[in-house]
PDB file of N, H, CA, C and O in Angstrom:
ATOM      1  N   MET A   1      46.327  17.837  65.194  1.00  0.00           N
ATOM      2  CA  MET A   1      46.173  19.157  65.631  1.00  0.00           C
ATOM      3  C   MET A   1      46.870  20.147  64.614  1.00  0.00           C
ATOM      4  O   MET A   1      46.241  21.140  64.248  1.00  0.00           O
ATOM      5  N   GLU A   2      48.082  19.923  64.170  1.00  0.00           N
ATOM      6  H   GLU A   2      48.592  19.116  64.467  1.00  0.00           H
ATOM      7  CA  GLU A   2      48.818  20.808  63.345  1.00  0.00           C
ATOM      8  C   GLU A   2      48.007  21.038  62.022  1.00  0.00           C
ATOM      9  O   GLU A   2      47.920  22.155  61.512  1.00  0.00           O
ATOM     10  N   GLN A   3      47.398  19.881  61.477  1.00  0.00           N
ATOM     11  H   GLN A   3      47.468  18.973  61.891  1.00  0.00           H
ATOM     12  CA  GLN A   3      46.803  20.068  60.265  1.00  0.00           C
ATOM     13  C   GLN A   3      45.407  20.905  60.318  1.00  0.00           C
ATOM     14  O   GLN A   3      44.950  21.563  59.384  1.00  0.00           O
ATOM     15  N   VAL A   4      44.878  20.756  61.493  1.00  0.00           N
ATOM     16  H   VAL A   4      45.249  20.221  62.252  1.00  0.00           H
ATOM     17  CA  VAL A   4      43.525  21.389  61.611  1.00  0.00           C
ATOM     18  C   VAL A   4      43.826  22.945  61.833  1.00  0.00           C
ATOM     19  O   VAL A   4      43.072  23.819  61.406  1.00  0.00           O
ATOM     20  N   LYS A   5      45.051  23.215  62.573  1.00  0.00           N
ATOM     21  H   LYS A   5      45.664  22.505  62.920  1.00  0.00           H
ATOM     22  CA  LYS A   5      45.340  24.703  62.697  1.00  0.00           C
ATOM     23  C   LYS A   5      45.890  25.296  61.273  1.00  0.00           C
ATOM     24  O   LYS A   5      45.644  26.479  61.040  1.00  0.00           O
ATOM     25  N   SER A   6      46.519  24.643  60.445  1.00  0.00           N
ATOM     26  H   SER A   6      46.720  23.681  60.634  1.00  0.00           H
ATOM     27  CA  SER A   6      47.013  25.097  59.189  1.00  0.00           C
ATOM     28  C   SER A   6      46.045  25.327  58.274  1.00  0.00           C
ATOM     29  O   SER A   6      46.172  26.242  57.461  1.00  0.00           O
ATOM     30  N   VAL A   7      44.850  24.440  58.298  1.00  0.00           N
ATOM     31  H   VAL A   7      44.747  23.697  58.958  1.00  0.00           H
ATOM     32  CA  VAL A   7      43.653  24.599  57.364  1.00  0.00           C
ATOM     33  C   VAL A   7      42.545  25.338  58.063  1.00  0.00           C
ATOM     34  O   VAL A   7      42.199  24.883  59.153  1.00  0.00           O
ATOM     35  N   LEU A   8      41.953  26.376  57.616  1.00  0.00           N
ATOM     36  H   LEU A   8      42.234  26.746  56.730  1.00  0.00           H
ATOM     37  CA  LEU A   8      40.797  27.045  58.115  1.00  0.00           C
ATOM     38  C   LEU A   8      39.632  26.400  57.589  1.00  0.00           C
ATOM     39  O   LEU A   8      39.670  25.917  56.457  1.00  0.00           O
ATOM     40  N   GLU A   9      38.518  26.338  58.351  1.00  0.00           N
ATOM     41  H   GLU A   9      38.487  26.730  59.270  1.00  0.00           H
ATOM     42  CA  GLU A   9      37.225  25.912  58.039  1.00  0.00           C
ATOM     43  C   GLU A   9      36.754  26.728  56.982  1.00  0.00           C
ATOM     44  O   GLU A   9      37.050  27.923  57.002  1.00  0.00           O
ATOM     45  N   PRO A  10      35.949  26.190  55.907  1.00  0.00           N
ATOM     46  CA  PRO A  10      35.185  27.046  54.956  1.00  0.00           C
ATOM     47  C   PRO A  10      34.399  28.032  55.507  1.00  0.00           C
ATOM     48  O   PRO A  10      34.403  29.153  55.000  1.00  0.00           O
ATOM     49  N   THR A  11      33.623  27.740  56.619  1.00  0.00           N
ATOM     50  H   THR A  11      33.620  26.829  57.031  1.00  0.00           H
ATOM     51  CA  THR A  11      32.741  28.654  57.186  1.00  0.00           C
ATOM     52  C   THR A  11      33.529  29.883  57.823  1.00  0.00           C
ATOM     53  O   THR A  11      33.133  31.041  57.694  1.00  0.00           O
ATOM     54  N   SER A  12      34.623  29.548  58.485  1.00  0.00           N
ATOM     55  H   SER A  12      34.945  28.607  58.589  1.00  0.00           H
ATOM     56  CA  SER A  12      35.494  30.656  59.106  1.00  0.00           C
ATOM     57  C   SER A  12      36.074  31.368  57.995  1.00  0.00           C
ATOM     58  O   SER A  12      36.174  32.591  58.092  1.00  0.00           O
ATOM     59  N   ALA A  13      36.462  30.792  56.973  1.00  0.00           N
ATOM     60  H   ALA A  13      36.381  29.799  56.894  1.00  0.00           H
ATOM     61  CA  ALA A  13      37.241  31.711  55.855  1.00  0.00           C
ATOM     62  C   ALA A  13      36.226  32.441  55.340  1.00  0.00           C
ATOM     63  O   ALA A  13      36.583  33.552  54.949  1.00  0.00           O
ATOM     64  N   LEU A  14      34.964  32.160  55.197  1.00  0.00           N
ATOM     65  H   LEU A  14      34.674  31.257  55.514  1.00  0.00           H
ATOM     66  CA  LEU A  14      34.031  32.970  54.305  1.00  0.00           C
ATOM     67  C   LEU A  14      33.453  33.936  55.278  1.00  0.00           C
ATOM     68  O   LEU A  14      32.810  34.896  54.852  1.00  0.00           O
ATOM     69  N   GLY A  15      33.651  33.736  56.673  1.00  0.00           N
ATOM     70  H   GLY A  15      34.173  32.956  57.018  1.00  0.00           H
ATOM     71  CA  GLY A  15      33.221  34.719  57.551  1.00  0.00           C
ATOM     72  C   GLY A  15      34.309  35.888  57.655  1.00  0.00           C
ATOM     73  O   GLY A  15      34.028  37.081  57.773  1.00  0.00           O
ATOM     74  N   LEU A  16      35.461  35.406  57.599  1.00  0.00           N
ATOM     75  H   LEU A  16      35.689  34.437  57.504  1.00  0.00           H
ATOM     76  CA  LEU A  16      36.636  36.373  57.628  1.00  0.00           C
ATOM     77  C   LEU A  16      36.587  37.284  56.416  1.00  0.00           C
ATOM     78  O   LEU A  16      36.819  38.481  56.581  1.00  0.00           O
ATOM     79  N   LEU A  17      36.273  36.762  55.090  1.00  0.00           N
ATOM     80  H   LEU A  17      36.085  35.789  54.956  1.00  0.00           H
ATOM     81  CA  LEU A  17      36.146  37.457  53.989  1.00  0.00           C
ATOM     82  C   LEU A  17      34.990  38.379  53.990  1.00  0.00           C
ATOM     83  O   LEU A  17      35.094  39.514  53.525  1.00  0.00           O
ATOM     84  N   ALA A  18      33.889  37.927  54.500  1.00  0.00           N
ATOM     85  H   ALA A  18      33.804  37.005  54.878  1.00  0.00           H
ATOM     86  CA  ALA A  18      32.650  38.799  54.607  1.00  0.00           C
ATOM     87  C   ALA A  18      33.057  39.912  55.464  1.00  0.00           C
ATOM     88  O   ALA A  18      32.911  41.059  55.041  1.00  0.00           O
ATOM     89  N   LEU A  19      33.591  39.681  56.711  1.00  0.00           N
ATOM     90  H   LEU A  19      33.710  38.749  57.055  1.00  0.00           H
ATOM     91  CA  LEU A  19      34.018  40.966  57.540  1.00  0.00           C
ATOM     92  C   LEU A  19      34.776  41.853  56.908  1.00  0.00           C
ATOM     93  O   LEU A  19      34.651  43.073  57.019  1.00  0.00           O
ATOM     94  N   GLY A  20      35.677  41.214  56.148  1.00  0.00           N
ATOM     95  H   GLY A  20      35.778  40.224  56.057  1.00  0.00           H
ATOM     96  CA  GLY A  20      36.716  42.110  55.479  1.00  0.00           C
ATOM     97  C   GLY A  20      36.037  43.000  54.373  1.00  0.00           C
ATOM     98  O   GLY A  20      36.386  44.161  54.161  1.00  0.00           O
ATOM     99  N   ALA A  21      35.063  42.369  53.704  1.00  0.00           N
ATOM    100  H   ALA A  21      34.780  41.426  53.876  1.00  0.00           H
ATOM    101  CA  ALA A  21      34.436  43.151  52.514  1.00  0.00           C
ATOM    102  C   ALA A  21      33.489  44.142  53.172  1.00  0.00           C
ATOM    103  O   ALA A  21      33.211  45.163  52.542  1.00  0.00           O
ATOM    104  N   MET A  22      32.923  43.926  54.480  1.00  0.00           N
ATOM    105  H   MET A  22      33.148  43.098  54.992  1.00  0.00           H
ATOM    106  CA  MET A  22      31.982  44.797  54.902  1.00  0.00           C
ATOM    107  C   MET A  22      32.897  46.021  55.577  1.00  0.00           C
ATOM    108  O   MET A  22      32.471  47.175  55.542  1.00  0.00           O
ATOM    109  N   GLY A  23      34.043  45.732  56.128  1.00  0.00           N
ATOM    110  H   GLY A  23      34.389  44.795  56.156  1.00  0.00           H
ATOM    111  CA  GLY A  23      35.018  46.703  56.750  1.00  0.00           C
ATOM    112  C   GLY A  23      35.391  47.583  55.590  1.00  0.00           C
ATOM    113  O   GLY A  23      35.283  48.801  55.737  1.00  0.00           O
ATOM    114  N   ILE A  24      35.830  47.074  54.421  1.00  0.00           N
ATOM    115  H   ILE A  24      35.917  46.085  54.301  1.00  0.00           H
ATOM    116  CA  ILE A  24      36.206  47.840  53.381  1.00  0.00           C
ATOM    117  C   ILE A  24      35.133  48.756  52.670  1.00  0.00           C
ATOM    118  O   ILE A  24      35.343  49.908  52.288  1.00  0.00           O
ATOM    119  N   GLY A  25      33.988  48.078  52.561  1.00  0.00           N
ATOM    120  H   GLY A  25      33.818  47.143  52.872  1.00  0.00           H
ATOM    121  CA  GLY A  25      32.760  48.876  52.199  1.00  0.00           C
ATOM    122  C   GLY A  25      32.493  50.018  53.030  1.00  0.00           C
ATOM    123  O   GLY A  25      32.155  51.073  52.492  1.00  0.00           O
ATOM    124  N   SER A  26      32.607  49.929  54.291  1.00  0.00           N
ATOM    125  H   SER A  26      32.881  49.072  54.728  1.00  0.00           H
ATOM    126  CA  SER A  26      32.080  50.908  55.266  1.00  0.00           C
ATOM    127  C   SER A  26      33.260  52.041  55.148  1.00  0.00           C
ATOM    128  O   SER A  26      32.988  53.241  55.133  1.00  0.00           O
ATOM    129  N   MET A  27      34.455  51.589  55.074  1.00  0.00           N
ATOM    130  H   MET A  27      34.677  50.614  55.086  1.00  0.00           H
ATOM    131  CA  MET A  27      35.540  52.712  54.901  1.00  0.00           C
ATOM    132  C   MET A  27      35.339  53.499  53.648  1.00  0.00           C
ATOM    133  O   MET A  27      35.515  54.717  53.634  1.00  0.00           O
ATOM    134  N   LEU A  28      34.921  52.721  52.445  1.00  0.00           N
ATOM    135  H   LEU A  28      34.778  51.732  52.457  1.00  0.00           H
ATOM    136  CA  LEU A  28      34.743  53.668  51.126  1.00  0.00           C
ATOM    137  C   LEU A  28      33.501  54.474  51.453  1.00  0.00           C
ATOM    138  O   LEU A  28      33.464  55.632  51.037  1.00  0.00           O
ATOM    139  N   ASN A  29      32.508  54.010  52.129  1.00  0.00           N
ATOM    140  H   ASN A  29      32.538  53.069  52.466  1.00  0.00           H
ATOM    141  CA  ASN A  29      31.328  54.872  52.238  1.00  0.00           C
ATOM    142  C   ASN A  29      31.690  56.071  53.206  1.00  0.00           C
ATOM    143  O   ASN A  29      31.195  57.172  52.967  1.00  0.00           O
ATOM    144  N   ARG A  30      32.402  55.930  54.118  1.00  0.00           N
ATOM    145  H   ARG A  30      32.805  55.035  54.312  1.00  0.00           H
ATOM    146  CA  ARG A  30      32.817  56.974  55.034  1.00  0.00           C
ATOM    147  C   ARG A  30      33.723  58.017  54.227  1.00  0.00           C
ATOM    148  O   ARG A  30      33.566  59.230  54.368  1.00  0.00           O
ATOM    149  N   LYS A  31      34.611  57.507  53.436  1.00  0.00           N
ATOM    150  H   LYS A  31      34.739  56.522  53.321  1.00  0.00           H
ATOM    151  CA  LYS A  31      35.423  58.443  52.561  1.00  0.00           C
ATOM    152  C   LYS A  31      34.499  59.259  51.546  1.00  0.00           C
ATOM    153  O   LYS A  31      34.700  60.466  51.408  1.00  0.00           O
ATOM    154  N   GLN A  32      33.536  58.641  50.868  1.00  0.00           N
ATOM    155  H   GLN A  32      33.373  57.660  50.981  1.00  0.00           H
ATOM    156  CA  GLN A  32      32.511  59.253  49.993  1.00  0.00           C
ATOM    157  C   GLN A  32      31.742  60.364  50.792  1.00  0.00           C
ATOM    158  O   GLN A  32      31.593  61.504  50.351  1.00  0.00           O
ATOM    159  N   GLN A  33      31.276  59.944  51.983  1.00  0.00           N
ATOM    160  H   GLN A  33      31.397  59.019  52.341  1.00  0.00           H
ATOM    161  CA  GLN A  33      30.498  60.859  52.716  1.00  0.00           C
ATOM    162  C   GLN A  33      31.275  62.021  53.189  1.00  0.00           C
ATOM    163  O   GLN A  33      30.647  63.065  53.365  1.00  0.00           O
ATOM    164  N   GLN A  34      32.657  61.999  53.444  1.00  0.00           N
ATOM    165  H   GLN A  34      33.167  61.151  53.301  1.00  0.00           H
ATOM    166  CA  GLN A  34      33.515  62.937  53.796  1.00  0.00           C
ATOM    167  C   GLN A  34      33.537  63.807  52.718  1.00  0.00           C
ATOM    168  O   GLN A  34      33.236  64.989  52.887  1.00  0.00           O
ATOM    169  N   LYS A  35      33.850  63.384  51.649  1.00  0.00           N
ATOM    170  H   LYS A  35      34.095  62.424  51.511  1.00  0.00           H
ATOM    171  CA  LYS A  35      34.197  64.121  50.271  1.00  0.00           C
ATOM    172  C   LYS A  35      32.802  65.036  50.055  1.00  0.00           C
ATOM    173  O   LYS A  35      32.923  66.249  49.881  1.00  0.00           O
ATOM    174  N   VAL A  36      31.569  64.453  50.072  1.00  0.00           N
ATOM    175  H   VAL A  36      31.470  63.468  50.214  1.00  0.00           H
ATOM    176  CA  VAL A  36      30.496  65.066  49.699  1.00  0.00           C
ATOM    177  C   VAL A  36      30.181  66.175  50.770  1.00  0.00           C
ATOM    178  O   VAL A  36      29.664  67.235  50.418  1.00  0.00           O
ATOM    179  N   THR A  37      30.514  65.905  52.145  1.00  0.00           N
ATOM    180  H   THR A  37      30.934  65.044  52.431  1.00  0.00           H
ATOM    181  CA  THR A  37      30.313  67.127  53.203  1.00  0.00           C
ATOM    182  C   THR A  37      31.342  68.141  52.938  1.00  0.00           C
ATOM    183  O   THR A  37      31.111  69.335  53.134  1.00  0.00           O
ATOM    184  N   VAL A  38      32.496  67.701  52.488  1.00  0.00           N
ATOM    185  H   VAL A  38      32.684  66.732  52.328  1.00  0.00           H
ATOM    186  CA  VAL A  38      33.618  68.906  52.399  1.00  0.00           C
ATOM    187  C   VAL A  38      33.332  69.689  51.180  1.00  0.00           C
ATOM    188  O   VAL A  38      33.752  70.843  51.092  1.00  0.00           O
ATOM    189  N   LYS A  39      32.604  69.109  50.179  1.00  0.00           N
ATOM    190  H   LYS A  39      32.263  68.171  50.251  1.00  0.00           H
ATOM    191  CA  LYS A  39      32.233  69.977  48.959  1.00  0.00           C
ATOM    192  C   LYS A  39      31.027  70.881  49.165  1.00  0.00           C
ATOM    193  O   LYS A  39      30.901  71.952  48.571  1.00  0.00           O
ATOM    194  N   ALA A  40      30.170  70.410  50.014  1.00  0.00           N
ATOM    195  H   ALA A  40      30.273  69.540  50.497  1.00  0.00           H
ATOM    196  CA  ALA A  40      28.970  71.206  50.436  1.00  0.00           C
ATOM    197  C   ALA A  40      29.476  72.352  51.341  1.00  0.00           C
ATOM    198  O   ALA A  40      28.678  73.156  51.822  1.00  0.00           O
TER     199      ALA A  40
END
């Protein structure tokens, strides 16, 4: 059981990376939109 807990499954690891990437992308998009609205 300990070994299974210490090692994440490839699919779960990819899922976490995908969620993180999407989160960062959305935050960057929001910052860009805010800058555009402020300039306008």
